[in-house]
Every structure is written in structure tokens, then in C-alpha cells.
C-alpha positions in Angstrom: 13.3 -18.2 -14.7 13.2 -17.2 -11.2 11.0 -14.9 -8.6 12.0 -11.8 -9.7 11.0 -12.7 -12.9 7.9 -14.0 -11.5 7.1 -10.8 -9.7 7.6 -8.7 -12.3 5.8 -10.0 -15.1 2.4 -9.4 -12.9 3.6 -6.2 -11.8 3.3 -5.3 -14.6 0.3 -5.1 -15.2 -1.1 -5.5 -11.5 -0.2 -3.2 -8.5 -0.2 -6.5 -6.1 3.0 -8.2 -4.6 3.6 -11.8 -4.8 5.2 -13.4 -2.6 4.8 -16.9 -4.5 6.6 -20.6 -4.1 7.9 -22.0 -8.1 6.2 -25.5 -8.0 7.3 -26.3 -11.8 10.0 -24.7 -14.3 10.9 -26.2 -17.1 14.1 -24.1 -18.3 11.1 -22.3 -20.7 7.8 -22.5 -18.5 7.3 -22.1 -15.3 4.3 -22.0 -12.3 3.7 -20.8 -8.8 1.3 -20.8 -6.2 1.1 -18.1 -3.8 -1.4 -16.3 -1.8 -1.8 -15.1 2.1 -3.8 -16.2 5.0 -4.9 -12.6 7.2 -6.7 -13.0 11.1 -7.7 -9.1 11.6 -10.4 -8.3 13.9 -11.6 -5.1 14.2 -12.5 -3.7 17.2 -15.6 -0.1 17.0 -17.8 1.3 19.2 -17.3 -1.8 21.8 -18.2 -4.4 18.9 -15.7 -6.4 17.7 -15.7 -7.6 14.2 -13.7 -10.3 12.1 -12.5 -9.1 8.8 -10.1 -12.4 8.7 -9.9 -13.0 4.9 -7.3 -15.3 2.7 -5.9 -15.2 -0.7 -4.3 -17.9 -3.2 -3.0 -17.4 -6.5 -1.5 -18.9 -9.5 0.9 -17.2 -12.1 2.0 -19.4 -15.3 4.9 -18.0 -17.4 6.6 -18.5 -20.9 9.1 -17.7 -23.5 7.2 -18.1 -26.5 10.4 -15.9 -28.4 13.6 -14.0 -28.4 12.3 -11.8 -25.7 9.0 -12.5 -25.5 7.0 -14.0 -22.6 3.5 -15.3 -22.2 2.2 -14.8 -18.7 -1.6 -15.3 -17.0 -2.1 -14.8 -13.4 -5.4 -15.6 -11.3 -6.2 -14.1 -7.6 -9.1 -15.6 -5.6 -10.1 -13.9 -2.2 -12.1 -15.1 0.3 -13.7 -13.6 3.6 -15.7 -15.1 6.4 -18.8 -14.0 4.5 -17.6 -13.7 0.7 -15.5 -14.4 -1.7 -14.1 -12.6 -5.0 -12.1 -12.9 -8.4 -9.7 -10.2 -7.8 -7.9 -10.8 -10.5 -8.0 -13.1 -13.7 -5.6 -11.9 -16.8 -3.2 -13.0 -19.3 -0.9 -11.0 -21.5 2.3 -10.9 -23.6 5.8 -8.8 -22.1 8.4 -8.1 -24.6 11.6 -5.7 -23.9 8.9 -2.2 -25.1 6.5 -3.3 -22.3 3.8 -5.4 -21.4 0.4 -5.4 -22.2 -2.3 -7.9 -20.9 -6.7 -8.2 -21.4 -9.0 -9.0 -18.5 -9.6 -8.3 -15.1 -6.2 -6.6 -13.6 -5.6 -2.6 -12.0 -6.4 0.6 -13.9 -3.5 2.9 -14.2 -4.4 5.1 -10.8 -3.4 2.2 -8.4 0.6 3.5 -9.1 -0.6 7.0 -7.8 -2.4 6.0 -4.7 0.4 3.8 -3.8 2.7 7.0 -2.8 0.1 7.4 0.1 -1.5 3.1 0.8 1.2 2.0 2.8 -0.8 1.1 6.4 -1.5 -2.6 7.0 -5.0 -1.6 7.5 -6.3 2.0 8.1 -5.0 5.1 5.5 -6.2 5.7 1.8 -9.7 7.0 2.9 -9.5 9.9 0.7 -7.5 8.9 -2.4 -10.8 6.0 -4.2 -10.1 5.7 -7.7 -13.6 5.7 -10.1 -13.8 2.5 -11.8 -12.0 2.4 -14.8 -9.1 3.4 -12.9 -9.2 1.0 -10.1 -9.1 -3.1 -10.4 -11.8 -4.3 -13.0 -12.8 -6.6 -15.7 -12.9 -6.3 -19.7 -9.7 -4.4 -19.2 -7.1 -3.8 -21.7 -4.0 -3.2 -19.5 -0.2 -1.4 -20.7 2.8 -1.1 -19.1 6.0 0.3 -19.5 9.5 0.7 -18.0 12.0 3.1 -19.4 14.6 3.7 -17.0 13.2 5.7 -14.0 10.2 6.4 -15.8 7.3 4.1 -15.7 3.8 4.5 -17.8 0.8 3.2 -17.6 -2.7 3.2 -19.8 -5.6 1.1 -19.9 -8.8 0.6 -21.3 -12.4 -1.0 -19.9 -15.0 -1.6 -22.1 -18.7 -1.6 -20.7 -18.8 -3.7 -17.8 -22.3 -5.1 -15.8 -22.2 -7.1 -12.8 -22.8 -10.9 -11.9 -26.8 -9.5 -12.2 -26.5 -7.5 -15.6 -26.7 -4.4 -13.9 -24.3 -1.6 -15.7 -21.1 -1.0 -13.5 -19.0 1.3 -16.0 -20.4 2.3 -19.6 -16.4 1.9 -20.7 -13.7 4.5 -20.3 -9.8 4.9 -19.5 -6.9 5.7 -17.0 -3.5 6.6 -17.7 -0.7 7.7 -15.2 3.2 7.9 -15.3 6.1 7.7 -12.3 9.1 9.0 -12.4 12.0 7.8 -9.8 15.0 9.7 -9.1 18.0 8.3 -7.8 18.0 10.7 -5.0 14.7 9.5 -3.2 12.6 11.2 -5.2 9.6 10.3 -7.0 6.4 11.9 -9.1 3.7 10.4 -10.1 0.8 12.0 -12.0 -2.6 10.2 -13.6 -6.2 10.8 -14.8 -9.2 8.7 -15.8 -12.7 9.3 -17.3 -15.2 7.1 -17.6 -19.0 6.8 -18.5 -21.8 8.9 -19.9 -24.0 11.8 -18.1 -27.4 10.3 -18.6 -30.3 9.3 -15.9 -29.0 6.3 -15.2 -25.2 6.9 -15.4 -22.4 9.1 -14.4 -20.0 11.1 -16.2 -16.8 10.7 -14.1 -13.4 11.9 -14.3 -9.9 12.1 -12.0 -6.8 13.5 -11.6 -4.7 12.6 -9.1 -0.8 14.1 -8.4 1.8 12.1 -5.8 4.9 12.6 -4.9 7.7 10.7 -2.3 11.0 11.2 -0.7 12.7 8.4 1.0 15.8 9.3 2.9 17.3 6.1 4.7 14.7 4.7 7.0 12.0 7.2 6.5 9.8 7.4 4.1 7.7 10.8 3.2 4.4 11.4 0.8 1.6 13.1 -0.1 -1.2 12.7 -2.7 -3.9 15.5 -4.1 -7.2 14.7 -6.1 -9.1 16.4 -8.0 -12.3 15.1 -10.3 -16.2 15.6 -10.7 -19.0 13.4 -11.4 -22.2 14.2 -14.1 -25.2 12.4 -13.9 -28.4 13.8 -15.0 -27.1 17.6 -15.6 -26.1 17.6 -11.4 -22.3 18.0 -11.1 -20.7 17.0 -7.5 -17.0 18.4 -7.9 -15.2 15.6 -5.8 -12.2 16.8 -3.7 -9.3 15.3 -1.5 -5.7 14.8 0.2 -3.5 12.6 1.8 -0.2 12.5 3.5 1.8 9.8 4.7 4.9 8.8 7.3 6.7 5.7 7.6 10.2 4.5 9.5 11.7 1.2 10.0 13.4 0.6 12.8 15.1 -3.1 12.6 12.2 -5.2 11.8 9.4 -2.9 13.0 7.6 -0.4 10.5 5.6 2.1 12.3 3.3 4.6 9.3 0.8 7.4 9.8 -1.1 9.1 7.6 -3.8 11.7 7.3 -6.7 11.7 5.0 -9.0 14.3 4.0 -11.9 14.0 1.4 -15.3 16.4 0.7 -17.4 16.2 -2.5 -20.0 19.3 -3.1 -22.7 20.4 -5.3 -22.4 23.8 -5.6 -21.7 25.0 -2.4 -23.6 22.4 -0.3 -21.4 19.4 1.1 -21.8 15.5 -0.1 -21.7 13.8 3.7 -21.6 10.9 2.2 -18.2 12.2 0.4 -16.6 13.5 3.5 -13.0 11.5 5.0 -11.3 13.2 7.7 -8.9 11.1 9.7 -5.5 10.7 10.9 -4.4 6.6 11.1 -1.3 5.1 13.0 -0.2 1.3 12.8 2.7 -0.7 13.6 3.7 -4.2 11.8 6.4 -6.1 13.0 7.7 -8.5 10.0 9.2 -12.3 11.9 10.4 -13.1 8.4 9.4 -12.9 5.1 6.4 -15.0 5.4 4.8 -13.8 8.5 3.9 -10.5 10.6 1.8 -9.0 13.1 -0.1 -5.3 13.3 -2.2 -3.1 14.8 -3.6 -0.3 13.1 -5.9 2.8 14.9 -7.9 5.3 13.3 -9.0 8.3 14.1 -12.0 9.5 13.1 -12.2 13.6 13.1 -15.6 14.2 11.5 -18.3 14.8 13.7 -21.5 12.3 13.1 -23.5 15.7 11.6 -20.6 15.0 9.1 -21.3 12.1 7.9 -24.5 10.2 6.3 -28.3 10.2 7.6 -28.3 7.1 9.7 -24.8 5.5 9.5 -23.0 7.4 12.4 -20.8 5.0 12.7 -18.7 6.6 9.8 -17.5 8.7 12.5 -16.1 6.9 15.2 -12.8 5.6 15.9 -11.4 1.8 15.1 -9.1 -0.5 16.3 -7.9 -3.7 14.3 -4.9 -5.9 15.3 -4.0 -8.7 12.6 -1.6 -11.4 12.0 -0.6 -12.6 8.5 0.9 -15.3 6.5 2.2 -15.0 3.6 2.9 -18.3 0.9 
């Protein structure tokens, strides 16, 4: 049982990369500890903000029958001002796929991963509704069949630490097909909630395509959805274009993000996104990297939420990251 098998067990139900050190292995059971420490400084409008964070995770895996494994994964994130349980789930894996329950990813993460390739910025237009994102009370399945990967999850009624409703249940599903010629296609759908005075019914479709050739990578994503609350419907659309080039140990990435929301013919300024981002990441080795990222915001102050002019400003980020 090696690191690759451990990483595959987690990747089956959570869209998270794992860099872990195995601390125990008796031939049938193993435990690994991993995480990252990341120092990040964000510059915007002449001010510098500390966006540093650290993550620690534990993964256990055991063979419970022939071709059947049990696994559990937990990850906590700390920032300079907050802490959060990012993942906490356990499950069973067989030759027919893997199923897990707890706090884990929804299905649309497979689709947004096509264009969410930058070290800091990007992914501004591909936001997922709650049941399709990382959430608790989540029953998830993932199966791989040749070049086809399918994922589905069901989320029950979920509340936050204060007992307030986060989502009134829902589901998401997605499929990704990767071809040997470097082309990959992805399609997903999610639906949640009920249309009431205190809750919104939301649905979302996302489609993506990518092409890899040599050291180049190109991808595009389209999102279409709606939110309906107390009979008022908001249409939410967006798209992203991404590209990457790897030169030796340095990777250059860029994305264009565009999203908007409309109630009838009226624009919902809180949903507006339009930006071009570029970054460069240098990998000193498998454990340590440095990066810089710049986000060119293409919105004017009158196109964003009233009282939040910072949403129309550019951002510059520098970061150092150590994975263990």
C-alpha cells in the first residue's frame, strides 16, 4: 500500500491533492499525514493583507476484504484569523467505485477543475451552488471506467454552527471523459433547495473541455443556472477560458473570467465578474514552490455592489508554499 494508492482513495470522493508521508503500514492498514504551509501577501489599493494559511490532514486506509478497502480522511485549515474543518469523511472502495459520507466535495468540482488551474486567482465565474461544492451531510459516489469518470452526491438538510439553514437538501452529478489524444470533456448538473420566503431553489449546469499537447494546456468552461426565491428568478451565467505552459520547473497560467446575474433584463451587480489573471509558479522540488499572481479587474465601480468599490480593483499576490 503506497502513496499513490492513498492519494487515489481520497481523490475518489474529494477534489483535493494529497502530498502525504506514510507513518504506519502493517501490510493491510496504513496511515499518512500531510498538508501544507502557505505564506501569501495580497496587495490591493496600496494596502497589503496577510492571506497565509496552513492545512493538516490525516488519511487512513485498511483492507477489509478481497478488493475492498475502508478509508477515512480529515483535513483542517488554519488562517491568521480563522480555522475550518475542510474535510471529514469515511467510506468504502471496491472495484465498482468508492462511496463515502461526511464533509466532502460535490460533483461539479470535477468540472470546475478544468479551468481552476492558477496558484491564487482565477475561477471567478465558475462558482458552484452549495450541494455541488464542499459540504457536510454529503453522501458521495465516484467510479472510474476506462477514460470515463462519473460522480454523484446527495446532500441532506444542512445547517451551520449557529443552527441556521445552509441548504434544504439537493444533489449533483457529473461525468468527465478523457481521451488518449489529450482531449477531455466534462458535463455536470446540480439542484438544491425549495422556493420559499426563507430559502432559494437553485439549479446549475456546467460544461467544460480541455486539450493538452506537449507542455501546453487549454481549457474552457460554461455555466448556466438560476436561483428562485419567493417567486423571483435570477438567471446566472458565466464562462472561463484558461491556458497554461510549463517550461522546465516553472509553470505559467492565465485565465479570463466573465459572469453575470440578471433578474429579467436588470443586471444583479453582486453577481458581476470580469477579469484577466496571470501567474507564474516555480517548483523548486515536489515540496516547495514560489509564485506570483496578478488579477486585472475589468469592471468599473458602477458595475459592482454598491458600497464595495474594492470589487473593481486589481490585485497582486506573492506566495511561498511548502507541502508535506
